[in-house]
Structures are given as C-alpha cells and as structure tokens.
C-alpha positions, -999 to 999 in steps of 0.1 A, spaced: -830 800 35 -853 797 66 -850 763 83 -888 757 79 -882 755 41 -859 725 45 -875 690 45 -868 672 77 -874 637 86 -873 629 123 -868 594 136 -862 586 171 -825 573 176 -818 541 196 -797 560 224 -830 581 230 -848 550 242 -851 550 282 -852 514 281 -820 508 263 -791 492 283 -767 512 299 -737 497 281 -751 505 246 -760 538 258 -726 544 268 -715 532 235 -735 556 217 -722 584 238 -688 572 229 -697 573 192 -708 612 197 -674 619 211 -657 602 180 -680 623 159 -673 656 177 -635 648 175 -636 637 139 -657 670 127 -635 694 149 -663 705 169 -641 718 199 -616 730 171 -641 754 157 -660 763 191 -628 772 209 -614 803 192 -645 824 198 -643 813 236 -608 818 238 -612 853 223 -641 861 247 -618 849 278 -588 871 265 -613 902 261 -624 899 294 -594 890 317 -609 903 350 -641 881 350 -650 843 351 -667 834 319 -695 810 320 -700 786 292 -731 764 293 -735 731 265 -770 721 262 -778 689 253 -742 678 260 -747 640 257 -714 622 269 -701 660 280 -669 659 257 -672 691 244 -673 708 278 -646 687 290 -624 694 259 -630 734 266 -623 731 302 -588 714 298 -578 738 273 -586 767 294 -572 752 326 -540 743 303 -539 785 295 -549 798 331 -581 811 318 -610 821 340 -637 799 326 -665 779 343 -679 753 320 -712 735 327 -730 708 304 -766 695 308 -787 669 291 -822 656 292 -807 623 299 -800 612 338 -777 587 322 -757 607 299 -751 632 330 -737 605 352 -717 594 321 -703 629 317 -693 634 351 -676 600 353 -656 611 321 -648 642 336 -636 625 367 -615 599 348 -599 631 334 -590 649 366 -615 677 360 -644 662 382 -648 687 410 -644 717 384 -666 706 359 -706 707 362 -729 686 346 -768 688 353 -800 673 341 -819 699 321 -847 698 292 -836 724 269 -870 726 252 -889 732 285 -869 743 312 -862 781 315 -829 787 302 -798 795 326 -793 831 329 -759 831 340 -745 818 308 -718 842 288 -722 815 260 -747 789 254 -739 763 227 -750 731 217 -735 702 194 -755 672 176 -787 681 191 -807 702 165 -812 674 140 -837 657 168 -860 687 167 -885 701 140 -874 734 125 -897 749 145 -886 737 178 -849 744 164 -855 781 158 -872 784 188 -842 769 210 -817 789 190 -839 824 197 -841 809 236 -804 804 236 -796 841 219 -818 858 244 -802 840 272 -766 843 266 -747 872 277 -722 873 252 
C-alpha cells in the first residue's frame, strides 16, 4: 500500500512552536525519549548497525540520525558502540536549534560530549549528507505529508552508502 493512499491528518505539535518556553520544549524532548525507550527504537535499530560494524571492521561506520529531537537515539547507539569497541561515528541533526543544544547537553552529561556531534539541519530542504553509511529517522515522518515522507525516504536511501 502506498503512503499516498492512507488518510493523513497533519496538525502542528506544541513543541514545534518556536515561541514555546525552553523548559516546556525540553520536557517534550524528554517525552520523546520516553516514547523511544518504551517502543524499543534503539533495540530495533541496533542489530543492523552492529552487524554492519562487524562486517566492516577495518573502517569507521558513519551513522546520521535525521530530526533527532533530543538526541537519545544517537546517544544510545554511540554508548553501545563504545562499550563494544566498535568503530562508529554517530551524528544527530535537527531543524530546531533548541533541540540540538539540548541533545549536546544530554550527550555531555552522559560523558559523550566530545565524541558525539549534533548539528542544525533541515531534512526537507538541506542537501543530504554524503558521508553517511546509515541515515535513519525516528518519530519524524508523522510530521510530513505522504509525498514529503516518500521524498525524504528516497533522498535518504540515495544518500546512504549502506
């Protein structure tokens, strides 16, 4: 079934309001982290990344999380790779400067501040990074029309080296 055939009702979320108070925005980002933890997002993503690292032991694998929000997914990937001694470079990006700053702070608090990169990026307008082996995104597509979601997924697939 094509995405276009599904009914979609797009509504802006409170956390996407640039005028939102910083503490409320941070609360929303922590809420997204709870959703990712509850739904097992990292548990679902990790096996494929781990297998890719094992299959390419002589080079560093680059993983980029688009629309990272609070950055919990890249942080979790980074910490798992670090524990296992895998060669992995993990980056997260988001349209929101506040979200990027929040993610950087969380990474720093977890002791990963220097080795984990977060940057501002508009996944719909900016050119896709060309150095990513894996491009992923969690909890973002529901913000998009079906056409925009399909376009984004195609762009990600073309840009990802793996």
